[in-house]
C-alpha positions as CSV (number, residue, x, y, z in Angstrom):
1,M,43.9,10.9,-3.3
2,F,43.0,11.6,-0.2
3,R,45.7,12.6,2.7
4,P,45.0,13.6,5.8
5,S,45.1,16.7,6.5
6,R,44.5,18.0,10.4
7,F,43.5,16.0,13.5
8,A,40.2,15.7,15.6
9,P,40.0,18.3,18.1
10,A,41.0,17.3,21.3
11,G,38.8,15.4,23.1
12,T,37.7,13.1,20.6
13,Q,37.2,9.2,21.6
14,L,36.5,6.6,19.1
15,F,34.6,3.8,20.4
16,V,34.9,0.4,19.0
17,Q,31.5,-2.1,19.7
18,H,31.8,-5.4,19.5
19,H,28.5,-6.9,18.8
20,G,29.2,-10.4,18.5
21,N,30.1,-13.1,15.8
22,M,29.0,-14.3,12.3
23,H,30.4,-17.5,10.7
24,M,31.9,-18.1,7.0
25,D,33.3,-20.4,5.0
26,G,36.8,-18.2,5.2
27,R,37.5,-19.3,1.1
28,R,34.8,-16.5,0.6
29,M,36.7,-13.7,2.1
30,A,40.2,-14.3,0.9
31,G,41.9,-16.6,-1.2
32,V,44.5,-17.6,0.7
33,P,46.2,-20.5,-1.1
34,S,46.7,-22.1,1.9
35,Y,43.3,-22.4,3.0
36,F,42.7,-24.7,-0.4
37,Q,43.5,-28.5,-0.4
38,S,46.1,-29.9,-2.6
39,A,46.9,-33.0,-4.5
40,S,49.3,-33.7,-2.0
41,Q,47.6,-32.7,1.3
42,R,43.9,-33.7,1.0
43,S,42.4,-33.5,4.1
44,P,39.7,-31.5,5.3
45,K,40.4,-28.7,6.8
46,D,37.9,-26.9,9.2
47,M,36.9,-23.3,7.5
48,W,33.9,-22.6,9.1
49,V,35.5,-19.5,10.9
50,P,34.5,-16.3,13.3
51,L,32.9,-12.8,11.6
52,P,33.3,-9.9,14.0
53,C,30.6,-7.6,13.5
54,L,31.7,-4.1,14.4
55,T,30.4,-0.7,14.6
56,F,32.0,2.1,15.5
57,L,31.2,5.3,17.5
58,V,32.7,8.6,17.4
59,K,32.1,11.6,20.2
60,H,33.2,14.9,18.5
61,Q,32.4,18.6,19.4
62,A,31.0,18.4,16.3
63,G,28.6,15.4,17.6
64,V,28.2,12.1,17.8
65,F,29.1,9.7,14.5
66,L,28.1,6.0,13.7
67,F,30.0,4.2,11.7
68,D,28.0,1.2,10.5
69,L,24.7,-0.3,12.4
70,G,25.8,-4.2,12.7
71,C,23.5,-7.6,12.2
72,C,19.8,-7.0,13.3
73,K,18.2,-9.5,16.7
74,D,15.9,-10.3,13.9
75,W,18.1,-12.4,11.2
76,K,17.2,-15.6,11.2
77,T,13.6,-14.1,10.1
78,S,15.1,-11.5,7.6
79,W,17.6,-13.1,6.2
80,W,16.4,-16.1,5.3
81,P,14.2,-15.6,2.5
82,T,17.5,-14.0,0.6
83,G,19.6,-17.8,1.8
84,I,22.2,-15.6,3.4
85,G,21.6,-16.8,6.5
86,E,22.3,-20.3,5.6
87,M,25.0,-19.2,4.4
88,V,26.5,-16.5,6.9
89,P,24.8,-17.1,9.8
90,Y,24.6,-14.1,12.9
91,D,24.9,-17.0,15.4
92,D,27.4,-15.8,18.5
93,W,26.2,-12.9,20.4
94,T,24.5,-12.0,24.1
95,P,22.2,-10.0,24.6
96,E,25.1,-7.4,26.5
97,Q,26.2,-6.8,23.0
98,E,23.1,-6.2,21.3
99,F,23.3,-2.6,19.5
100,E,21.2,-0.4,21.7
101,T,22.9,-2.1,24.5
102,T,25.7,-1.0,23.6
103,L,25.1,2.4,23.2
104,R,23.5,2.9,26.5
105,R,26.3,1.7,28.1
106,N,28.6,4.8,26.4
107,G,26.0,7.4,28.1
108,L,23.8,7.3,24.5
109,S,20.6,6.2,22.8
110,V,20.1,6.6,19.2
111,S,17.7,9.8,19.6
112,D,21.8,11.1,20.4
113,I,23.4,10.2,17.2
114,D,24.0,12.7,14.7
115,V,25.1,10.9,12.1
116,V,25.1,7.8,10.6
117,V,27.7,6.8,8.1
118,L,27.0,3.5,6.4
119,S,30.0,1.6,4.5
120,H,27.6,-0.2,2.4
121,L,23.8,-1.5,2.3
122,H,25.0,-5.7,3.0
123,M,23.0,-7.0,5.9
124,D,25.7,-7.1,8.4
125,H,26.2,-3.5,8.2
126,C,23.1,-1.5,8.1
127,G,21.0,-4.1,10.0
128,N,19.6,-1.8,12.3
129,L,18.8,1.1,10.4
130,E,15.2,0.9,11.2
131,L,16.2,2.3,14.5
132,F,16.6,5.7,12.9
133,D,13.1,5.5,10.8
134,R,11.6,8.9,11.6
135,T,14.3,10.2,13.9
136,R,16.9,13.7,13.2
137,A,20.0,11.5,11.9
138,K,21.4,12.3,8.6
139,I,22.1,8.6,7.5
140,I,25.9,8.7,4.8
141,I,25.8,6.9,2.3
142,Q,27.9,6.4,-1.8
143,Q,25.1,7.4,-4.3
144,A,26.4,4.6,-6.0
145,E,25.8,2.3,-3.4
146,L,21.9,3.9,-2.8
147,D,21.1,3.4,-6.1
148,E,22.2,0.0,-6.7
149,A,20.5,-1.6,-3.5
150,M,17.7,0.2,-4.5
151,R,17.8,-1.6,-7.8
152,I,17.4,-4.8,-6.2
153,D,13.9,-6.5,-5.8
154,A,13.0,-7.9,-2.6
155,P,13.3,-10.0,-0.6
156,G,17.3,-9.3,-1.6
157,R,20.4,-10.7,-3.0
158,G,23.7,-10.5,-2.7
159,G,24.8,-9.5,0.5
160,Y,21.7,-7.1,0.1
161,V,18.5,-7.6,2.0
162,T,15.8,-5.1,0.7
163,S,13.8,-4.8,3.9
164,Q,16.8,-3.6,6.3
165,Y,17.3,-0.3,4.4
166,R,14.0,0.5,2.2
167,D,10.5,1.6,3.2
168,F,11.8,3.4,5.8
169,H,11.9,7.5,6.6
170,L,15.3,7.9,6.7
171,N,17.7,11.6,6.3
172,W,19.6,9.9,3.5
173,Q,22.2,12.3,3.0
174,A,24.1,10.2,-0.7
175,I,27.7,11.7,-1.9
176,E,30.3,10.8,-4.3
177,G,33.3,10.2,-3.5
178,D,35.7,10.9,-0.7
179,K,34.6,13.6,1.5
180,D,35.5,16.1,4.6
181,L,33.0,15.2,7.3
182,V,34.6,17.4,10.3
183,A,37.9,18.3,11.8
184,G,39.9,14.8,11.4
185,I,37.4,12.7,10.1
186,D,37.1,11.9,6.0
187,L,34.5,9.8,3.9
188,L,37.0,7.8,1.8
189,F,35.0,6.1,-1.0
190,L,36.6,2.2,-1.5
191,P,34.3,0.7,-4.1
192,G,35.2,-2.5,-4.8
193,H,33.1,-5.1,-2.2
194,S,30.2,-3.6,-3.5
195,P,29.5,-0.4,-6.2
196,G,29.9,1.9,-3.7
197,S,31.9,0.7,-0.3
198,Q,33.1,3.3,1.7
199,G,35.9,3.9,4.6
200,M,36.1,6.3,7.4
201,A,39.7,7.5,8.6
202,V,39.6,9.1,12.2
203,N,42.6,10.9,13.0
204,L,43.7,11.5,16.4
205,A,46.5,13.3,17.9
206,E,47.2,10.7,20.3
207,S,46.4,7.4,18.2
208,G,47.0,8.6,15.4
209,L,45.3,7.7,11.6
210,L,42.4,4.8,12.0
211,V,41.1,3.9,9.1
212,L,37.9,1.9,9.0
213,A,37.9,-0.2,6.1
214,S,35.2,-2.1,6.4
215,D,34.5,-4.5,3.9
216,A,37.1,-2.5,1.5
217,A,39.4,-5.3,3.4
218,Q,37.4,-7.7,5.1
219,V,39.7,-9.4,6.7
220,A,43.7,-9.0,7.1
221,A,44.2,-11.3,3.8
222,N,42.9,-9.5,1.8
223,L,45.4,-6.3,2.4
224,D,48.0,-8.5,1.3
225,G,46.2,-8.9,-2.2
226,H,44.3,-12.0,-2.0
227,C,41.1,-11.4,-3.0
228,S,37.5,-12.6,-2.2
229,P,35.4,-14.3,-4.2
230,N,32.6,-12.4,-3.1
231,V,33.8,-8.9,-4.6
232,Y,31.6,-6.7,-6.7
233,D,34.3,-5.3,-9.5
234,S,37.4,-7.4,-8.4
235,I,39.7,-4.3,-10.5
236,R,38.1,-1.4,-8.5
237,W,38.7,-3.7,-5.0
238,R,42.2,-4.2,-5.8
239,Q,42.6,-0.4,-6.4
240,S,40.8,0.5,-3.3
241,I,42.7,-2.1,-1.4
242,E,46.1,0.1,-2.5
243,Q,45.0,2.9,-1.3
244,L,44.6,1.5,2.2
245,K,48.7,0.1,2.2
246,R,49.3,2.9,1.2
247,L,47.6,4.9,3.7
248,R,49.2,2.4,6.1
249,T,52.6,2.9,4.3
250,E,52.8,7.0,4.2
251,H,50.4,7.8,7.0
252,D,51.3,4.7,9.1
253,A,47.6,4.1,9.3
254,F,46.1,1.6,11.6
255,I,43.7,-0.2,9.3
256,I,41.0,-1.9,11.2
257,C,39.4,-4.7,8.9
258,G,35.4,-5.5,8.3
259,H,35.7,-8.8,9.7
260,E,38.9,-10.1,10.6
261,H,38.9,-12.2,13.9
262,S,42.7,-11.7,15.4
263,Q,42.5,-8.4,15.0
264,L,40.2,-8.2,18.4
265,A,43.0,-8.8,20.9
266,N,44.4,-5.8,19.3
267,L,41.7,-3.1,19.4
268,K,40.8,-1.3,22.0
269,L,37.1,-2.5,22.6
270,S,34.5,-0.4,24.1
271,P,34.4,0.9,26.9
272,E,38.1,1.2,26.4
273,F,38.9,4.5,23.6
274,Y,41.1,5.8,21.1
275,K,41.9,9.5,21.8
């Protein structure tokens, strides 16, 4: 069971990068009773909700780390054959929010990245993976996630778009379970949403423990136990939620959900940063 044991070294910076929003029927994210119609209240409710697309950049004395890679610019072309573009369009972003543009604002380019940690291989978390084709960056993924994604036939299904992760020359580093990455940065195995979902914990001396949950907790309602109907394994999903809740209770962790729009108001967004 993961317990944060040490802080990241002085000078470590965590940047939250917002790349615009997708949209989806909110009932696919969490089974919240108030979302549903009832016999006494049948008026339609607008559940077409914005889902922020986030990536995370950590500048650390051991290197430059990225957690997740967001959505691709050509989503209309690459997602559409799988049907996912109709269900979750990436239709609210500006050129200033593009992945490479946000890196440049932080004084970096793709060639400066030492390690990319992918929470999982759904289309909205690995969308810029092709930029790391034939680069030196290590791409860290859970073995269970890599195995499942590579088994899927093209063009993909269930959030996997095979053109976004297959047939590139990548420096895959597959792991199994939790991993102490470097001082103050740990990877947490949080399966359920997908077979190999993982999160990243960054323990900062000033800001405290930040847990990047990705889609282990897609929205805040998930942390209250409201399961989304699109999970791969609901039992393991609930176990992962319990681990996140334990970190919040026992270690005062700040849990950053994968797609909770309301949390944007409470986040320090790049160029601000946590330290």
